[in-house]
Phi, psi and omega in degrees: 000136180292162185303320185262014177259147183234142174265091184296325178296317179295317177300317179298318178300316179295319179298315181294325176295316178298319180298314180299316180296315180295322177295318178298314178301314180301314181294323182281347184262024184304326181262013181228083188305322182296317179293319180297318178296318179293323176295323176298319178294320177299316179298324177295320178293321177296323178300320177296321176296321177298318178299320180289319189245301188298320180294325177296317179296317178299317179296317180294326181285340180275351180284000000 
């Protein structure tokens, strides 16, 4: 792959993996408020990645 080309599908896969992992961490940290809050922040950052990448893929697949 050339330097300025991106594999959006691969990026989307990685984002979805991070999301699943962060949700699991959040759920398991119910008795550890600091970890739960940080996992919530991680999920918010992942949401921004979804807006950047995953939503583009969804729009392109609906065409």
